[in-house]
OpenMM code with the backbone's topology and positions (N, CA, C; nanometers):
from openmm import Vec3, app, unit

residues = "MET GLU VAL TYR ILE LEU LEU PHE ARG PRO GLY LEU PRO LEU ASP GLU LEU MET LYS VAL SER ASN THR ARG ARG GLU LEU PHE LYS GLU VAL LYS GLY LEU VAL GLN LYS TYR TYR ILE SER ASP THR GLU SER ASP ARG VAL GLY GLY VAL TYR ILE PHE ASP SER LYS GLU SER LEU ASP ALA PHE LYS ASN SER GLU LEU SER LYS SER THR ALA ASP ALA TYR ARG PHE GLN ASP ASP PRO GLU ILE LYS ILE PHE SER VAL SER SER LEU LEU ARG".split()
positions = [
    Vec3(6.2927, -0.0866, -2.9466),
    Vec3(6.3942, -0.0512, -2.8499),
    Vec3(6.3979, -0.1604, -2.7431),
    Vec3(6.5204, -0.1919, -2.6980),
    Vec3(6.5398, -0.2974, -2.5989),
    Vec3(6.6200, -0.2437, -2.4803),
    Vec3(6.5869, -0.2919, -2.3601),
    Vec3(6.6586, -0.2552, -2.2388),
    Vec3(6.7247, -0.3806, -2.1832),
    Vec3(6.8547, -0.3710, -2.1591),
    Vec3(6.9348, -0.4822, -2.1071),
    Vec3(6.9919, -0.4361, -1.9737),
    Vec3(6.9599, -0.5079, -1.8671),
    Vec3(7.0074, -0.4711, -1.7342),
    Vec3(7.1004, -0.5813, -1.6846),
    Vec3(7.2195, -0.5421, -1.6448),
    Vec3(7.3214, -0.6341, -1.5954),
    Vec3(7.3614, -0.5905, -1.4557),
    Vec3(7.3495, -0.6813, -1.3574),
    Vec3(7.3936, -0.6558, -1.2205),
    Vec3(7.4892, -0.7650, -1.1790),
    Vec3(7.5980, -0.7269, -1.1113),
    Vec3(7.6957, -0.8260, -1.0668),
    Vec3(7.7718, -0.7749, -0.9450),
    Vec3(7.8320, -0.8684, -0.8747),
    Vec3(7.9156, -0.8365, -0.7596),
    Vec3(8.0612, -0.8405, -0.8071),
    Vec3(8.1272, -0.7239, -0.8138),
    Vec3(8.2638, -0.7203, -0.8663),
    Vec3(8.3662, -0.7682, -0.7627),
    Vec3(8.4762, -0.8185, -0.8134),
    Vec3(8.5858, -0.8594, -0.7273),
    Vec3(8.6971, -0.7574, -0.7266),
    Vec3(8.6618, -0.6317, -0.7467),
    Vec3(8.7593, -0.5229, -0.7509),
    Vec3(8.7244, -0.4185, -0.6465),
    Vec3(8.8254, -0.3537, -0.5866),
    Vec3(8.7955, -0.2390, -0.5005),
    Vec3(8.7398, -0.1245, -0.5862),
    Vec3(8.6687, -0.0337, -0.5232),
    Vec3(8.5988, 0.0731, -0.5959),
    Vec3(8.6905, 0.1534, -0.6868),
    Vec3(8.8095, 0.1888, -0.6415),
    Vec3(8.8976, 0.2702, -0.7260),
    Vec3(8.9406, 0.1949, -0.8514),
    Vec3(8.9662, 0.0657, -0.8386),
    Vec3(9.0029, -0.0154, -0.9552),
    Vec3(8.8829, -0.0342, -1.0478),
    Vec3(8.7665, -0.0544, -0.9879),
    Vec3(8.6433, -0.0703, -1.0655),
    Vec3(8.6193, 0.0533, -1.1515),
    Vec3(8.6417, 0.1718, -1.0943),
    Vec3(8.6217, 0.2958, -1.1690),
    Vec3(8.7233, 0.3082, -1.2826),
    Vec3(8.8469, 0.2661, -1.2601),
    Vec3(8.9481, 0.2705, -1.3652),
    Vec3(8.9091, 0.1805, -1.4818),
    Vec3(8.8626, 0.0601, -1.4496),
    Vec3(8.8210, -0.0328, -1.5550),
    Vec3(8.7025, 0.0251, -1.6312),
    Vec3(8.6053, 0.0780, -1.5587),
    Vec3(8.4866, 0.1370, -1.6232),
    Vec3(8.5257, 0.2511, -1.7159),
    Vec3(8.6142, 0.3376, -1.6703),
    Vec3(8.6560, 0.4511, -1.7525),
    Vec3(8.7327, 0.4058, -1.8764),
    Vec3(8.8132, 0.3030, -1.8635),
    Vec3(8.8867, 0.2494, -1.9782),
    Vec3(8.7923, 0.1897, -2.0813),
    Vec3(8.6914, 0.1180, -2.0349),
    Vec3(8.5978, 0.0501, -2.1251),
    Vec3(8.4921, 0.1443, -2.1841),
    Vec3(8.4759, 0.2600, -2.1237),
    Vec3(8.3733, 0.3560, -2.1690),
    Vec3(8.3873, 0.3877, -2.3180),
    Vec3(8.5079, 0.4102, -2.3636),
    Vec3(8.5303, 0.4423, -2.5056),
    Vec3(8.4889, 0.3261, -2.5958),
    Vec3(8.5104, 0.2036, -2.5500),
    Vec3(8.4698, 0.0864, -2.6284),
    Vec3(8.3180, 0.0815, -2.6444),
    Vec3(8.2467, 0.1179, -2.5391),
    Vec3(8.1004, 0.1160, -2.5453),
    Vec3(8.0463, 0.2232, -2.6390),
    Vec3(8.1176, 0.3324, -2.6529),
    Vec3(8.0734, 0.4381, -2.7454),
    Vec3(8.0717, 0.3889, -2.8896),
    Vec3(8.1457, 0.2826, -2.9178),
    Vec3(8.1538, 0.2288, -3.0535),
    Vec3(8.0520, 0.1170, -3.0814),
    Vec3(7.9758, 0.0755, -2.9815),
    Vec3(7.8804, -0.0345, -2.9995),
    Vec3(7.7642, 0.0107, -3.0868),
    Vec3(7.7480, -0.0560, -3.1989),
    Vec3(7.6408, -0.0219, -3.2930),
    Vec3(7.5043, -0.0449, -3.2285),
    Vec3(7.4201, 0.0570, -3.2349),
    Vec3(7.2838, 0.0456, -3.1849),
    Vec3(7.2684, 0.0718, -3.0366),
    Vec3(7.3784, 0.0962, -2.9642),
    Vec3(7.3686, 0.1290, -2.8219),
    Vec3(7.3361, 0.2781, -2.8103),
    Vec3(7.2147, 0.3063, -2.7669),
    Vec3(7.1674, 0.4438, -2.7569),
    Vec3(7.2222, 0.5113, -2.6315),
    Vec3(7.2259, 0.4364, -2.5208),
    Vec3(7.2706, 0.4913, -2.3934),
    Vec3(7.3104, 0.3782, -2.3000),
    Vec3(7.4023, 0.4067, -2.2104),
    Vec3(7.4377, 0.3129, -2.1039),
    Vec3(7.4432, 0.3912, -1.9744),
    Vec3(7.3723, 0.3411, -1.8736),
    Vec3(7.3737, 0.4007, -1.7411),
    Vec3(7.4533, 0.3091, -1.6489),
    Vec3(7.5489, 0.3643, -1.5777),
    Vec3(7.6279, 0.2887, -1.4809),
    Vec3(7.5544, 0.2979, -1.3475),
    Vec3(7.5247, 0.1834, -1.2860),
    Vec3(7.4416, 0.1818, -1.1654),
    Vec3(7.5113, 0.1048, -1.0533),
    Vec3(7.4670, 0.1322, -0.9300),
    Vec3(7.5179, 0.0577, -0.8148),
    Vec3(7.4059, 0.0377, -0.7131),
    Vec3(7.4151, -0.0715, -0.6395),
    Vec3(7.3194, -0.1065, -0.5349),
    Vec3(7.4011, -0.1324, -0.4082),
    Vec3(7.4096, -0.0321, -0.3209),
    Vec3(7.4936, -0.0442, -0.2021),
    Vec3(7.4420, -0.1496, -0.1038),
    Vec3(7.3132, -0.1769, -0.1041),
    Vec3(7.2583, -0.2782, -0.0127),
    Vec3(7.3091, -0.4182, -0.0456),
    Vec3(7.3269, -0.4481, -0.1737),
    Vec3(7.3707, -0.5824, -0.2134),
    Vec3(7.5155, -0.5846, -0.2622),
    Vec3(7.5823, -0.4686, -0.2587),
    Vec3(7.7203, -0.4569, -0.3086),
    Vec3(7.7326, -0.4988, -0.4542),
    Vec3(7.6300, -0.4681, -0.5327),
    Vec3(7.6341, -0.4996, -0.6754),
    Vec3(7.6413, -0.3708, -0.7562),
    Vec3(7.7000, -0.3834, -0.8722),
    Vec3(7.7068, -0.2743, -0.9682),
    Vec3(7.6614, -0.3293, -1.1025),
    Vec3(7.6500, -0.2413, -1.1990),
    Vec3(7.6117, -0.2910, -1.3302),
    Vec3(7.5793, -0.1793, -1.4258),
    Vec3(7.4992, -0.2148, -1.5239),
    Vec3(7.4633, -0.1193, -1.6256),
    Vec3(7.3225, -0.1412, -1.6762),
    Vec3(7.2622, -0.0331, -1.7180),
    Vec3(7.1352, -0.0365, -1.7890),
    Vec3(7.1671, 0.0116, -1.9294),
    Vec3(7.1478, -0.0741, -2.0262),
    Vec3(7.1832, -0.0472, -2.1651),
    Vec3(7.0544, -0.0300, -2.2453),
    Vec3(7.0491, 0.0719, -2.3270),
    Vec3(6.9347, 0.0969, -2.4136),
    Vec3(6.9813, 0.0748, -2.5582),
    Vec3(6.9188, -0.0202, -2.6251),
    Vec3(6.9531, -0.0519, -2.7642),
    Vec3(6.8396, -0.0114, -2.8568),
    Vec3(6.8757, 0.0228, -2.9798),
    Vec3(6.7749, 0.0663, -3.0770),
    Vec3(6.6926, -0.0489, -3.1338),
    Vec3(6.7402, -0.1734, -3.1184),
    Vec3(6.6668, -0.2881, -3.1730),
    Vec3(6.7134, -0.4172, -3.1067),
    Vec3(6.6343, -0.5209, -3.1215),
    Vec3(6.6708, -0.6539, -3.0715),
    Vec3(6.7962, -0.7037, -3.1422),
    Vec3(6.8085, -0.6733, -3.2696),
    Vec3(6.9257, -0.7171, -3.3463),
    Vec3(7.0546, -0.6552, -3.2899),
    Vec3(7.0482, -0.5280, -3.2551),
    Vec3(7.1652, -0.4614, -3.1967),
    Vec3(7.1998, -0.5222, -3.0609),
    Vec3(7.0988, -0.5497, -2.9793),
    Vec3(7.1208, -0.6131, -2.8496),
    Vec3(7.1830, -0.7511, -2.8670),
    Vec3(7.1276, -0.8303, -2.9589),
    Vec3(7.1809, -0.9649, -2.9831),
    Vec3(7.3261, -0.9603, -3.0293),
    Vec3(7.3576, -0.8648, -3.1166),
    Vec3(7.4953, -0.8505, -3.1643),
    Vec3(7.5878, -0.8142, -3.0486),
    Vec3(7.5431, -0.7271, -2.9612),
    Vec3(7.6239, -0.6905, -2.8453),
    Vec3(7.6459, -0.8106, -2.7538),
    Vec3(7.5400, -0.8855, -2.7248),
    Vec3(7.5531, -1.0006, -2.6338),
    Vec3(7.6553, -1.1017, -2.6855),
    Vec3(7.6705, -1.1100, -2.8174),
    Vec3(7.7648, -1.2038, -2.8777),
    Vec3(7.9019, -1.1425, -2.9044),
    Vec3(7.9207, -1.0176, -2.8663),
    Vec3(8.0460, -0.9470, -2.8938),
    Vec3(8.1544, -0.9820, -2.7915),
    Vec3(8.2791, -0.9582, -2.8302),
    Vec3(8.3920, -0.9779, -2.7390),
    Vec3(8.3841, -0.8817, -2.6209),
    Vec3(8.3342, -0.7613, -2.6441),
    Vec3(8.3205, -0.6642, -2.5364),
    Vec3(8.2286, -0.7184, -2.4270),
    Vec3(8.1135, -0.7689, -2.4662),
    Vec3(8.0202, -0.8253, -2.3700),
    Vec3(8.0797, -0.9476, -2.3004),
    Vec3(8.1411, -1.0346, -2.3783),
    Vec3(8.1974, -1.1578, -2.3227),
    Vec3(8.3145, -1.1311, -2.2281),
    Vec3(8.3795, -1.0164, -2.2415),
    Vec3(8.4955, -0.9862, -2.1571),
    Vec3(8.4586, -0.9193, -2.0245),
    Vec3(8.3323, -0.8872, -2.0049),
    Vec3(8.2904, -0.8129, -1.8865),
    Vec3(8.3185, -0.8889, -1.7569),
    Vec3(8.2892, -1.0170, -1.7541),
    Vec3(8.3096, -1.0957, -1.6312),
    Vec3(8.4557, -1.0946, -1.5886),
    Vec3(8.5463, -1.1114, -1.6828),
    Vec3(8.6892, -1.1094, -1.6502),
    Vec3(8.7356, -0.9690, -1.6123),
    Vec3(8.6879, -0.8696, -1.6848),
    Vec3(8.7316, -0.7317, -1.6602),
    Vec3(8.6976, -0.6858, -1.5181),
    Vec3(8.5808, -0.7259, -1.4701),
    Vec3(8.5353, -0.6833, -1.3376),
    Vec3(8.5470, -0.7925, -1.2314),
    Vec3(8.5975, -0.9082, -1.2740),
    Vec3(8.6173, -1.0221, -1.1815),
    Vec3(8.4892, -1.0569, -1.1056),
    Vec3(8.3855, -1.0904, -1.1811),
    Vec3(8.2571, -1.1276, -1.1201),
    Vec3(8.2792, -1.2281, -1.0072),
    Vec3(8.2134, -1.2053, -0.8938),
    Vec3(8.2230, -1.2945, -0.7789),
    Vec3(8.1219, -1.4087, -0.7848),
    Vec3(8.0180, -1.3919, -0.8639),
    Vec3(7.9156, -1.4948, -0.8815),
    Vec3(7.8435, -1.4680, -1.0132),
    Vec3(7.7437, -1.5467, -1.0432),
    Vec3(7.6701, -1.5284, -1.1683),
    Vec3(7.5989, -1.3930, -1.1681),
    Vec3(7.6034, -1.3229, -1.2801),
    Vec3(7.5345, -1.1936, -1.2869),
    Vec3(7.3837, -1.2126, -1.2980),
    Vec3(7.3121, -1.1089, -1.2635),
    Vec3(7.1675, -1.1047, -1.2866),
    Vec3(7.1460, -1.0247, -1.4141),
    Vec3(7.0768, -1.0836, -1.5099),
    Vec3(7.0518, -1.0182, -1.6385),
    Vec3(6.9015, -1.0172, -1.6646),
    Vec3(6.8511, -0.9014, -1.7007),
    Vec3(6.7103, -0.8862, -1.7389),
    Vec3(6.7046, -0.8135, -1.8716),
    Vec3(6.6132, -0.8559, -1.9563),
    Vec3(6.5935, -0.7926, -2.0869),
    Vec3(6.4461, -0.7565, -2.1015),
    Vec3(6.4228, -0.6342, -2.1448),
    Vec3(6.2867, -0.5847, -2.1639),
    Vec3(6.2743, -0.5201, -2.3005),
    Vec3(6.1588, -0.5321, -2.3594),
    Vec3(6.1261, -0.4571, -2.4809),
    Vec3(6.0497, -0.3328, -2.4381),
    Vec3(6.0844, -0.2207, -2.4978),
    Vec3(6.0159, -0.0951, -2.4673),
    Vec3(5.8850, -0.0929, -2.5459),
    Vec3(5.7754, -0.0776, -2.4736),
    Vec3(5.6446, -0.0790, -2.5398),
    Vec3(5.5943, 0.0607, -2.5729),
    Vec3(5.6474, 0.1611, -2.5029),
    Vec3(5.6025, 0.2977, -2.5269),
    Vec3(5.7015, 0.3949, -2.4642),
    Vec3(5.7111, 0.5152, -2.5202),
    Vec3(5.8027, 0.6181, -2.4702),
    Vec3(5.7259, 0.7385, -2.4195),
    Vec3(5.7803, 0.8018, -2.3163),
    Vec3(5.7204, 0.9244, -2.2663),
    Vec3(5.7537, 1.0409, -2.3582),
    Vec3(5.8803, 1.0475, -2.4050),
    Vec3(5.9244, 1.1580, -2.4906),
    Vec3(5.9848, 1.1053, -2.6173),
] * unit.nanometer
topology = app.Topology()
chain = topology.addChain("A")
for resn in residues:
    res = topology.addResidue(resn, chain)
    for name in ("N", "CA", "C"):
        topology.addAtom(name, app.Element.getBySymbol(name[0]), res)
């Protein structure tokens, strides 16, 4: 299992950001190997993003190379380079 964390500063007002997120939500439901996606925000830094849980490194790699992933910067009008972290899950609680 792999965890992919994406944080960015959007160039959209909150109401527009929510519309884009809701439109793209259905596309994410179709991503092979995506177990869950959490939509997150950090009010201190004015950043938003997602925590993505993938069933394997292969699924994560396929997503990173997908048009959906590549379109994120344009869809949300990133104001600067995103912060991306990737972790492998070593153990589960449940």
